[in-house]
C-alpha positions as CSV (number, residue, x, y, z in Angstrom):
1,X,-37.2,92.6,-84.9
2,X,-35.6,93.5,-88.2
3,X,-32.5,95.7,-88.5
4,X,-30.5,97.2,-91.3
5,X,-26.9,96.0,-91.6
6,X,-24.3,98.0,-93.5
7,X,-22.4,95.8,-96.0
8,X,-19.7,96.2,-98.6
9,X,-21.8,93.7,-100.6
10,X,-24.8,95.9,-101.0
11,X,-24.1,96.8,-104.6
12,X,-23.8,93.1,-105.6
13,X,-26.9,92.2,-103.6
14,X,-28.9,95.0,-105.2
15,X,-27.8,93.9,-108.7
16,X,-28.7,90.3,-108.0
17,X,-32.1,91.2,-106.6
18,X,-32.8,93.4,-109.6
19,X,-32.0,90.5,-111.9
20,X,-33.9,88.1,-109.7
21,X,-37.1,90.2,-110.0
22,X,-37.1,91.7,-113.4
23,X,-34.8,90.1,-116.0
24,X,-35.2,86.4,-115.4
25,X,-38.6,85.8,-116.9
26,X,-39.7,82.2,-116.7
27,X,-36.4,80.6,-116.6
28,X,-36.2,78.6,-113.3
29,X,-32.6,77.7,-113.6
30,X,-31.7,81.4,-113.6
31,X,-33.7,81.9,-110.4
32,X,-31.9,79.0,-108.8
33,X,-28.5,80.3,-109.8
34,X,-29.2,83.8,-108.5
35,X,-30.8,82.5,-105.3
36,X,-27.8,80.4,-104.6
37,X,-25.4,83.3,-105.4
38,X,-27.4,85.6,-103.1
39,X,-27.4,83.1,-100.4
40,X,-23.6,82.6,-100.7
41,X,-23.1,86.4,-100.5
42,X,-25.4,86.8,-97.5
43,X,-24.1,83.9,-95.5
44,X,-20.5,84.5,-96.5
45,X,-19.8,80.9,-95.9
46,X,-17.0,79.4,-97.9
47,X,-18.0,75.8,-97.1
48,X,-21.5,76.3,-98.5
49,X,-20.4,78.1,-101.6
50,X,-20.9,76.2,-104.9
51,X,-17.7,75.1,-106.6
52,X,-16.6,76.9,-109.8
53,X,-17.5,73.8,-111.8
54,X,-21.1,73.8,-110.4
55,X,-21.4,77.5,-111.3
56,X,-20.0,76.9,-114.8
57,X,-22.5,74.0,-115.3
58,X,-25.4,76.3,-114.1
59,X,-24.2,79.0,-116.4
60,X,-24.0,76.7,-119.4
61,X,-27.5,75.3,-118.7
62,X,-28.8,78.9,-118.6
63,X,-27.4,79.3,-122.1
64,X,-28.8,76.0,-123.2
65,X,-32.3,77.0,-121.9
66,X,-32.2,80.2,-123.8
67,X,-30.9,78.6,-127.0
68,X,-32.7,75.2,-127.3
69,X,-32.6,75.4,-131.1
70,X,-28.8,74.7,-131.1
71,X,-27.7,71.1,-131.5
72,X,-26.6,70.6,-127.9
73,X,-24.8,67.4,-126.9
74,X,-23.6,66.2,-123.6
75,X,-20.0,66.3,-124.8
76,X,-20.5,69.9,-126.0
77,X,-22.0,71.0,-122.7
78,X,-19.1,69.3,-120.9
79,X,-16.5,71.1,-123.1
80,X,-18.2,74.5,-122.6
81,X,-18.2,73.9,-118.8
82,X,-14.5,72.9,-119.0
83,X,-15.1,69.6,-117.2
84,X,-15.3,65.9,-118.2
85,X,-18.5,64.3,-119.3
86,X,-18.4,62.1,-116.1
87,X,-18.0,65.2,-113.9
88,X,-20.8,66.9,-115.7
89,X,-23.1,64.0,-115.1
90,X,-22.2,64.0,-111.4
91,X,-22.9,67.7,-111.1
92,X,-26.2,67.4,-113.1
93,X,-27.3,64.6,-110.8
94,X,-26.5,66.8,-107.8
95,X,-28.2,69.9,-109.2
96,X,-31.1,68.5,-111.1
97,X,-31.5,64.9,-109.9
98,X,-31.0,63.5,-113.4
99,X,-28.3,63.0,-116.1
100,X,-27.2,65.7,-118.5
101,X,-29.1,64.1,-121.4
102,X,-32.3,63.9,-119.3
103,X,-32.0,67.5,-118.2
104,X,-31.5,68.6,-121.9
105,X,-34.6,66.6,-122.9
106,X,-36.6,68.0,-119.9
107,X,-35.8,71.6,-120.9
108,X,-36.9,71.0,-124.4
109,X,-40.1,69.2,-123.4
110,X,-41.0,71.9,-120.9
111,X,-40.5,74.6,-123.5
112,X,-42.5,72.5,-126.0
113,X,-45.6,72.6,-123.7
114,X,-45.3,76.4,-123.6
115,X,-44.9,76.7,-127.4
116,X,-47.9,74.4,-128.0
117,X,-50.2,77.1,-126.6
118,X,-49.5,79.1,-129.8
119,X,-51.9,77.6,-132.3
120,X,-50.4,79.5,-135.2
121,X,-47.1,77.6,-134.7
122,X,-47.0,74.2,-136.5
123,X,-45.6,71.2,-134.8
124,X,-42.7,71.3,-137.3
125,X,-41.9,74.9,-136.4
126,X,-41.9,74.0,-132.7
127,X,-39.7,71.0,-133.4
128,X,-37.2,73.2,-135.3
129,X,-37.3,75.8,-132.5
130,X,-36.4,73.1,-130.0
131,X,-33.5,71.7,-131.9
132,X,-35.3,68.8,-133.6
133,X,-34.8,68.9,-137.4
134,X,-37.1,66.0,-137.8
135,X,-40.7,66.7,-136.5
136,X,-41.3,62.9,-136.2
137,X,-38.4,62.6,-133.8
138,X,-39.8,65.5,-131.8
139,X,-43.2,63.9,-131.7
140,X,-41.8,60.6,-130.6
141,X,-39.8,62.2,-127.8
142,X,-42.8,64.3,-126.7
143,X,-45.0,61.2,-126.5
144,X,-42.3,59.4,-124.5
145,X,-42.0,62.4,-122.1
146,X,-45.6,63.5,-121.8
147,X,-47.6,60.3,-122.7
148,X,-49.4,61.9,-125.6
149,X,-48.5,63.5,-129.0
150,X,-48.0,67.2,-129.3
151,X,-51.3,67.5,-131.3
152,X,-53.2,65.7,-128.5
153,X,-51.6,67.9,-125.9
154,X,-52.5,71.0,-127.9
155,X,-56.1,69.9,-128.2
156,X,-56.4,69.3,-124.5
157,X,-54.8,72.8,-123.7
158,X,-57.0,74.7,-126.2
159,X,-60.2,72.9,-125.3
160,X,-59.6,73.8,-121.6
161,X,-59.8,77.5,-122.3
């Protein structure tokens, strides 16, 4: 029941699929962006295509995710996306189900759980890597988000091996 359809989009689709399978790594927002772009290309539907502002926000969040050590702010993300803070929050709510600030915190806290697997990294080093100059601020935020301190989380993870 399958058939091969010729398409002038085959080069773009092949490029997207290559990126999708090999170059994305563990970054889920990249996968989401490429999947939506591939879907748009395949369906060819203008009505389902994401707006330019949505694509810009996704692109900026991909950058944020790869550079969490930078001092990102909601205002800075909005400026880089070329939209207002209000519009950014609306798009974030639509894409991620939370505010821009909550998304930024979630990205940092998800990355923190990955970095805590490396026992040679101190909590202070991880805090710096995630854009928290003060390790106590990082520990406080981590406890709020995960319900335990980074040290407690690390003990649970390493004792479970």
